[in-house]
N, C-alpha and C positions, 0 to 999 in steps of 0.2 A: 853362361851358355857358350858352347863352342862357336855358334853363329856370331855371337858378339865379338869373339876374338878374331874370327875371320873377317868381320866387317872392319875392325880396327886395322888389320893387316892390309886390306885393300885400300882403305883411306890413307894409310901411310904411303903406299905406292903412288896414290894420286898426288899427295903432297910432294913426294920426291920428284915426280914428273914435272910438277909445277915449278919446283926449285931449279931443276936442271934447265927448264925452259925460261930462264931469267926474264922477268918482266922488262919490257923496253918502253912501256908507257903508250899513251894515246898520241900518235903523231899526226894523223890526218884522218878525216872521216869522208874524204872524197873518194870516188870510185876510180880505180886504175882500169881503164878500158882494155888494157892488154891482158890482165889476169882476172878481172872481175871483182865484185864486192867481197868474195870469200878470201881473197889473197891467195887463192889456189883454184884449180879447176876440179870440181868433184869427179871422182872416178866413176865412169859410166857403169861398169859391171857391178860395182859395189852397190850403187843405187838400185840396179835391177834386182840384185840379190836380196836386199832388205825389203824391197817392194814385194817380192815373191814370198818371203818369210812372213811378213805382216799380213799379206793376203791369205796365206794358209791358216794363220792363227785366227783371223777374223772369221773365216769360213767355219773353222772348228767351233769357235765361240757361238756363232749363230746356230749351228747344229745343236750344240749342248744346251743353249738357251731354250730352243724349241722342245728338245727331248725332256728336259727337266722342268720346263715351264718357269724358268727364272727370267721373267721379262725385264727385271730391273738391271740385268747385265747389258741390255741394249743401249740405254743412255749412259752407261758407265764404261765398261771395258770395250764394247764394240765401237762406241763413239771414239774412245781413245785410239783404237786401231785405225779408224777411218782418218783421224787427224794425222796419225803417223804416215799413212799412205799418201795423204795430201802433201805432207812435208817432204817425203822422199820422192814423190812425183815431181815436185818443184826442183829438187836437187838434180834429178835426172834431166829435167829441162835445162838446168844450168850447165850440166855437163856437155850439152849440145850447143847452148848459147851462153857462154860464161860471162859475157859482159852485161847481160840484161839484169836490171835491178828487180823487176817484178817477181821472178821466181825465187830470188833470194829473200825477198820480203815474205813470200808465202811460206817458204820452208822455215824461216825464222819463227813465225807465229805458230805454225803447225807443230813443230817439234818442241817448242817451249810449252805450249798449252796441253799437248796430248796426255802427259802423265796425270794431269789433274783429275779427270773423270775416272781414270784407272785407280788412283789412290782412293777415291770415294768408294769404289767397290770393296776394297780391302777394309775400309772402316765399317761398311755394312756387314761384311762377313764376321768381323770380330763381334759385333753386336749380337749376331745370331748364335755364335758359339757361346757367348756369355749367358744368353737366355736358356740354351739347352743344357749347359753344365751347372748353372746355378748363379744367379745374380748376387747371392750372398757373398761370393768371393770377389766381387767387383767393387771398386772404389765408388763408381758412379752407376746409376741405373742404365741399363742397356740403351734405352731410347735416348737418354741424355748424351751418351757417347755418339750416337748417330747424328743427333742435332748439332752437337758441339763440333765434331770433326768435319761433318759435311758443310757446316757454316764456314769453317776455316777454308775448306776447299773452294767454296763458291767465291769467297773473298779473294783467294789466290788467283782463281780463274779470271775474275774481273780485272784485277790489278795487272796481270800478265797480258790480257787482251788489250787493255787500254795502253799499256806500255808499248806493246807491239804495234798498235795503230799509230801512236805518236812517233815511234822510231821509223816506221815506214813512211809517214808523212814527211818527216825531217829528211830522210834519205832521198825521197823523190824530189825534194827541193834543193838537193845537193848541199845541205848544211849539216852541221854536226848532229848526230843522232844520240848524243850523250844522255839527254833528258829521258828519252824513251827507253834507252838501255838501262838507266838507273831505276826506272819504275818497274821494268821487267825483273831486274835483279831483286828489288824489294819483294815482289811477289814470290820469287823462288825461295828467298830467305824465310819468309813467313811459312811457306810450304814445308821447308826443312824443320822449322820449329814445331809445327803441328805433327810432323812425322816422329820427331823425338818424343813428344808428349804421348803420342799413340803407342810407341814402343814401350815407354815406361809403364803406361796403364796396362797394356797387354801383358807385359812381363810380370807385373805384380799379380794380375789375375791368374796366370798360369802357375806361378809359384804357389799361390795360396790354394789353388785347386790341387796341385801335386801333393802338397803337404797337409791338405784338409784343414786349412786355417781360415775359416770364413770371417769376414768383417762384421757381419750381422747374422742374426738367427734367421733361418729360412722359415717361411710360414707354411700353413697346411696345404695351400694350393701348390706350393713349390714341391712339396713331398710327392704329390701325385705326378707332377711333371717329371720328377727325377726317374720314375719308373720307365719313362719313354725316352730318356736321354740316350743318344748314340754312344756306344762304348768308346772310351778314350783311345783304346788301341786302334780304332778305326779312324777317328777324327784327328789323331796326332799327325797324320800325313797331310791333312789340310793345313794344320799349323805349320808344318815344315814348308809347305808351299808359300804360306804367307811370309815366313822368314826369308825365303829366297827372293820373293818379289819385293819385299820392303828393303832388303839389302841392296838389290839392284837399283831400285828407285832412289835410295839415299845416295848411293855412289854417283848416280846421274845428276842429282841435285847439287852435290858438292862440286862436280865438274862444271856444271853450268854457272854456278856461283863464281868460281874462280875465273871461268871464261869471260863472263860479262864484266867482272870487276876490273879486268885488264883493258877494257875498251875494245872498239871494233877492229883495231889493227894490232891487238896484243898477240903475244906468241902462242897462246892457247887456242884462241878462236881462229888463228891463221893456220892451224895444223889439222889437216883432214884426218890423220890417224887417230888423234885424240878424240875427235868427234865420233868417228866410227866405232871406237872401242868403248868410250865412256858414256855415249848416248845411244847410238844405234844398237850395239851389242847388248848393253844393259837392258834396254827396253825389250829387245827380242827375247832375252832370257826370261824376263818378267812375264811376258805374254804367254810363252809356252809353258812356264811353270803354272800359270793360271789355267791353262788348258789341261795339263797333266794332273794337277791337284784341284780339279774343279769342285766347287762346293756341292754341285749336284750329285757327285759320287758318294758324298758323305751324309747328305741330308735328303737323299732321294725318296725316302719313305715319309718325310715330314712335309705335308702339303702346305702348311702354314709358312714354311721357309721358302718353298719353291715357287709359290704363286705370287708373292709380293715381296717388297723390300722391308716390311716392318717386322717380319718373323712372327 
């Protein structure tokens, strides 16, 4: 797929940026009160811009959730948006009081954890697409996909939250936050692995669907379902939206992995531009792609999909 090639190109640029920003190692975990825990002062107008963008996306998602009666988007995508708002509000606070540790801790946990419920929504959408187009093309039953990937997501969420809490506790005591950072890094790596598995499973399903190569025979009940399936020409735009979102989320995960692996004073975490581009911008694109390619547009006549998360 061309999306796969684009993803490889972007990841190559991430690695180039990482190489040019030669790692200098973890030298100290104490806070320099002259510049703050970021090793830079967050740019105020950028924080305001991202707050406005996420606020608009959340409002649109709330409206879409109400119109299409997709309540499961509230504890997933909308929750992710609120966490982003929390994180960027804390960064705005830091732009005013850069030496304070509390807003730094809040933005760290908020921006690290926010993508997790967002990814869960994408897992649910894939399950719905599989049900509508034919489970016979899927390696696993649709409900098993939901259980498997959402379980991964919950595990990642718990690990990242625990790591963030430990890191915040260590930082508040002015001691090395390496342990908490490593735990958070572990959660992000597990999340990346689950996303790779998700992409492989989704890719196989869509290829089998495209070339009509089912894994198993469909039963009589599925034959009746197929008559009500949304036409592929309509739903392929939803798939395009998932590709855009997954690409952005994966780029963000690669960035955060490199960032945390270099320690709290590494060259990546100490560069605001990297964060704004590879975290803030990637998440913003993912959110608005989710707005524009909303599942409600494609499953609007299917009440089983719109009313709950089980399809």
